[in-house]
N, CA, C and O atoms as a Tinker XYZ file with bonds, in Angstrom:
   204  protein
     1  N     -0.675000    7.309000    6.790000    73     2
     2  CA    -0.554000    7.942000    5.809000    64     1     3
     3  C     -0.912000    9.408000    6.954000    63     2     4     5
     4  O     -0.793000   10.615000    6.746000    81     3
     5  N     -1.112000    9.081000    7.476000    73     3     6
     6  CA    -1.929000   10.095000    8.881000    64     5     7
     7  C     -0.594000   11.358000    8.967000    63     6     8     9
     8  O     -0.678000   12.555000    9.240000    81     7
     9  N      0.796000   10.375000    8.555000    73     7    10
    10  CA     1.891000   10.858000    9.475000    64     9    11
    11  C      2.900000   11.949000    8.263000    63    10    12    13
    12  O      3.348000   13.023000    8.664000    81    11
    13  N      3.094000   11.556000    7.065000    73    11    14
    14  CA     2.374000   12.494000    6.621000    64    13    15
    15  C      1.992000   13.950000    5.656000    63    14    16    17
    16  O      1.094000   13.841000    4.822000    81    15
    17  N      2.572000   15.033000    5.784000    73    15    18
    18  CA     1.800000   16.249000    5.747000    64    17    19
    19  C      1.696000   16.742000    4.243000    63    18    20    21
    20  O      2.454000   17.506000    3.645000    81    19
    21  N      0.831000   16.256000    3.903000    73    19    22
    22  CA     0.365000   16.686000    2.519000    64    21    23
    23  C     -0.600000   17.702000    2.458000    63    22    24    25
    24  O     -1.388000   17.829000    1.521000    81    23
    25  N     -0.536000   18.634000    3.724000    73    23    26
    26  CA    -1.364000   19.513000    3.406000    64    25    27
    27  C     -0.851000   21.333000    3.084000    63    26    28    29
    28  O     -1.516000   22.335000    3.348000    81    27
    29  N      0.566000   21.261000    2.426000    73    27    30
    30  CA     0.926000   21.920000    1.538000    64    29    31
    31  C      1.026000   21.577000   -0.205000    63    30    32    33
    32  O      1.352000   22.345000   -1.110000    81    31
    33  N      0.636000   20.205000   -0.268000    73    31    34
    34  CA     0.405000   19.722000   -1.856000    64    33    35
    35  C     -1.625000   20.213000   -2.357000    63    34    36    37
    36  O     -2.178000   20.654000   -3.364000    81    35
    37  N     -1.911000   19.946000   -1.472000    73    35    38
    38  CA    -3.359000   20.526000   -1.635000    64    37    39
    39  C     -3.789000   21.404000   -1.928000    63    38    40    41
    40  O     -3.518000   22.309000   -1.139000    81    39
    41  N     -4.575000   21.787000   -2.969000    73    39    42
    42  CA    -5.094000   23.045000   -3.529000    64    41    43
    43  C     -6.528000   23.080000   -2.357000    63    42    44    45
    44  O     -7.142000   22.212000   -1.736000    81    43
    45  N     -6.620000   24.488000   -2.471000    73    43    46
    46  CA    -8.366000   24.608000   -1.712000    64    45    47
    47  C     -9.090000   24.120000   -2.338000    63    46    48    49
    48  O     -8.710000   23.883000   -3.484000    81    47
    49  N    -10.619000   23.668000   -1.926000    73    47    50
    50  CA   -11.492000   23.179000   -2.059000    64    49    51
    51  C    -11.466000   21.866000   -2.900000    63    50    52    53
    52  O    -12.479000   21.178000   -3.024000    81    51
    53  N    -10.436000   21.587000   -3.395000    73    51    54
    54  CA    -9.462000   20.201000   -3.171000    64    53    55
    55  C     -9.417000   18.959000   -2.351000    63    54    56    57
    56  O     -8.754000   17.979000   -2.689000    81    55
    57  N     -9.927000   19.000000   -1.578000    73    55    58
    58  CA    -9.675000   18.482000    0.067000    64    57    59
    59  C    -10.639000   17.014000   -0.294000    63    58    60    61
    60  O    -10.137000   15.969000    0.121000    81    59
    61  N    -11.781000   16.916000   -0.926000    73    59    62
    62  CA   -12.181000   15.561000   -0.830000    64    61    63
    63  C    -11.111000   14.747000   -2.354000    63    62    64    65
    64  O    -10.595000   13.634000   -2.261000    81    63
    65  N    -11.054000   15.256000   -3.068000    73    63    66
    66  CA   -10.271000   14.460000   -4.449000    64    65    67
    67  C     -8.501000   14.223000   -3.406000    63    66    68    69
    68  O     -7.520000   13.483000   -3.471000    81    67
    69  N     -8.812000   14.966000   -2.850000    73    67    70
    70  CA    -6.882000   14.436000   -1.938000    64    69    71
    71  C     -7.411000   13.040000   -0.898000    63    70    72    73
    72  O     -6.933000   11.906000   -0.946000    81    71
    73  N     -8.617000   13.563000    0.095000    73    71    74
    74  CA    -8.873000   12.107000    0.199000    64    73    75
    75  C     -8.329000   11.032000   -0.114000    63    74    76    77
    76  O     -7.319000   10.416000    0.224000    81    75
    77  N     -9.636000   10.824000   -1.222000    73    75    78
    78  CA    -9.954000    9.699000   -2.170000    64    77    79
    79  C     -8.339000    9.245000   -2.989000    63    78    80    81
    80  O     -8.394000    8.116000   -3.477000    81    79
    81  N     -7.002000    9.950000   -3.178000    73    79    82
    82  CA    -6.156000    9.757000   -3.880000    64    81    83
    83  C     -5.386000    9.006000   -2.836000    63    82    84    85
    84  O     -5.044000    7.834000   -2.994000    81    83
    85  N     -5.088000    9.803000   -1.627000    73    83    86
    86  CA    -5.323000    9.163000   -0.780000    64    85    87
    87  C     -5.314000    7.603000   -0.244000    63    86    88    89
    88  O     -4.457000    6.729000   -0.384000    81    87
    89  N     -6.279000    7.588000    0.261000    73    87    90
    90  CA    -7.864000    5.978000   -0.140000    64    89    91
    91  C     -6.552000    4.855000   -1.223000    63    90    92    93
    92  O     -5.840000    3.854000   -1.154000    81    91
    93  N     -6.873000    5.701000   -1.914000    73    91    94
    94  CA    -6.615000    4.763000   -3.352000    64    93    95
    95  C     -4.384000    4.248000   -3.206000    63    94    96    97
    96  O     -3.728000    3.243000   -3.481000    81    95
    97  N     -4.138000    5.285000   -2.782000    73    95    98
    98  CA    -2.449000    5.147000   -2.705000    64    97    99
    99  C     -2.159000    4.647000   -1.777000    63    98   100   101
   100  O     -1.009000    4.251000   -1.962000    81    99
   101  N     -2.780000    4.133000    0.096000    73    99   102
   102  CA    -2.500000    3.306000    0.316000    64   101   103
   103  C     -3.150000    1.777000    0.531000    63   102   104   105
   104  O     -2.905000    0.901000    1.360000    81   103
   105  N     -4.214000    1.862000   -0.739000    73   103   106
   106  CA    -5.428000    0.312000   -0.998000    64   105   107
   107  C     -3.832000   -0.066000   -2.159000    63   106   108   109
   108  O     -3.546000   -1.133000   -2.700000    81   107
   109  N     -3.251000    0.964000   -2.193000    73   107   110
   110  CA    -2.137000   -0.554000   -3.275000    64   109   111
   111  C     -0.823000   -0.615000   -2.549000    63   110   112   113
   112  O     -0.106000   -1.610000   -2.658000    81   111
   113  N     -0.448000    0.531000   -1.732000    73   111   114
   114  CA     0.435000   -0.058000   -0.905000    64   113   115
   115  C      0.606000   -1.160000    0.132000    63   114   116   117
   116  O      1.530000   -1.617000    0.805000    81   115
   117  N     -0.737000   -1.393000   -0.044000    73   115   118
   118  CA    -0.877000   -2.005000    0.897000    64   117   119
   119  C     -1.567000   -4.005000    0.253000    63   118   120   121
   120  O     -1.924000   -5.075000    0.747000    81   119
   121  N     -1.405000   -3.480000   -0.828000    73   119   122
   122  CA    -1.798000   -4.540000   -1.399000    64   121   123
   123  C     -0.249000   -4.736000   -2.273000    63   122   124   125
   124  O     -0.279000   -5.793000   -2.904000    81   123
   125  N      0.234000   -4.458000   -2.339000    73   123   126
   126  CA     1.695000   -4.784000   -2.136000    64   125   127
   127  C      2.701000   -5.653000   -1.366000    63   126   128   129
   128  O      3.346000   -6.669000   -1.623000    81   127
   129  N      2.579000   -4.907000   -0.413000    73   127   130
   130  CA     2.804000   -5.097000    0.750000    64   129   131
   131  C      2.426000   -7.049000    1.251000    63   130   132   133
   132  O      3.194000   -7.995000    1.425000    81   131
   133  N      1.339000   -6.966000    1.309000    73   131   134
   134  CA    -0.069000   -8.013000    1.732000    64   133   135
   135  C      0.434000   -8.927000    0.376000    63   134   136   137
   136  O     -0.063000  -10.033000    0.593000    81   135
   137  N      1.200000   -9.002000   -0.953000    73   135   138
   138  CA     0.855000  -10.187000   -1.947000    64   137   139
   139  C      3.228000  -10.466000   -2.002000    63   138   140   141
   140  O      4.017000  -11.364000   -2.297000    81   139
   141  N      3.274000   -9.337000   -1.613000    73   139   142
   142  CA     4.929000   -9.999000   -1.117000    64   141   143
   143  C      4.649000  -10.928000   -0.155000    63   142   144   145
   144  O      4.685000  -12.109000   -0.498000    81   143
   145  N      4.299000  -10.568000    1.311000    73   143   146
   146  CA     4.664000  -11.610000    2.455000    64   145   147
   147  C      3.555000  -12.822000    1.534000    63   146   148   149
   148  O      4.294000  -13.798000    1.400000    81   147
   149  N      2.488000  -13.097000    1.021000    73   147   150
   150  CA     1.908000  -14.312000    0.525000    64   149   151
   151  C      2.670000  -15.017000   -0.482000    63   150   152   153
   152  O      2.617000  -16.163000   -0.930000    81   151
   153  N      3.671000  -13.617000   -0.799000    73   151   154
   154  CA     4.257000  -15.268000   -1.752000    64   153   155
   155  C      5.796000  -15.566000   -1.533000    63   154   156   157
   156  O      6.296000  -16.515000   -2.137000    81   155
   157  N      6.782000  -14.555000   -0.442000    73   155   158
   158  CA     6.980000  -14.941000    0.765000    64   157   159
   159  C      6.677000  -16.901000    1.619000    63   158   160   161
   160  O      7.246000  -17.963000    1.872000    81   159
   161  N      5.654000  -16.329000    1.689000    73   159   162
   162  CA     5.849000  -18.099000    2.606000    64   161   163
   163  C      5.304000  -19.123000    1.676000    63   162   164   165
   164  O      5.191000  -20.267000    2.117000    81   163
   165  N      4.908000  -18.842000    0.302000    73   163   166
   166  CA     4.894000  -19.430000   -0.301000    64   165   167
   167  C      5.539000  -19.911000   -0.829000    63   166   168   169
   168  O      5.299000  -21.006000   -1.338000    81   167
   169  N      6.979000  -19.096000   -0.961000    73   167   170
   170  CA     7.716000  -19.584000   -1.755000    64   169   171
   171  C      8.626000  -20.161000   -0.711000    63   170   172   173
   172  O      9.451000  -20.908000   -1.236000    81   171
   173  N      8.706000  -20.101000    0.109000    73   171   174
   174  CA     9.216000  -20.958000    1.933000    64   173   175
   175  C      8.830000  -21.833000    2.054000    63   174   176   177
   176  O      9.762000  -22.470000    2.543000    81   175
   177  N      7.781000  -22.660000    1.942000    73   175   178
   178  CA     6.810000  -23.955000    2.053000    64   177   179
   179  C      7.329000  -24.625000    0.658000    63   178   180   181
   180  O      7.755000  -25.780000    0.657000    81   179
   181  N      7.273000  -23.860000   -0.498000    73   179   182
   182  CA     7.748000  -24.764000   -1.633000    64   181   183
   183  C      9.459000  -25.034000   -1.783000    63   182   184   185
   184  O     10.067000  -25.512000   -2.741000    81   183
   185  N     10.163000  -24.374000   -0.014000    73   183   186
   186  CA    11.429000  -24.625000   -0.451000    64   185   187
   187  C     12.090000  -26.290000    0.470000    63   186   188   189
   188  O     13.234000  -26.474000    0.886000    81   187
   189  N     10.749000  -27.377000    0.553000    73   187   190
   190  CA    10.830000  -28.734000    0.733000    64   189   191
   191  C     10.712000  -28.661000   -0.422000    63   190   192   193
   192  O     11.203000  -27.554000   -0.647000    81   191
   193  N     10.450000  -28.999000   -1.213000    73   191   194
   194  CA    10.522000  -29.473000   -2.572000    64   193   195
   195  C     11.783000  -29.788000   -3.427000    63   194   196   197
   196  O     12.104000  -30.587000   -4.307000    81   195
   197  N     12.482000  -28.491000   -2.543000    73   195   198
   198  CA    13.788000  -28.427000   -3.291000    64   197   199
   199  C     14.981000  -29.630000   -2.876000    63   198   200   201
   200  O     15.778000  -30.112000   -3.680000    81   199
   201  N     14.887000  -29.959000   -1.480000    73   199   202
   202  CA    15.582000  -30.795000   -1.291000    64   201   203
   203  C     15.271000  -32.650000    0.038000    63   202   204
   204  O     16.161000  -33.494000    0.136000    81   203
């Protein structure tokens, strides 16, 4: 998330809240990506039951 420049969107005095928001966004994105890969692995293992 450090490659995205969010400084123009952050108001002065709100740096702490912005960092917390970025952490939550990062956690949500990471959770979604990891869940996708775990479900993909599960689906690929379930394929052998189809044949």
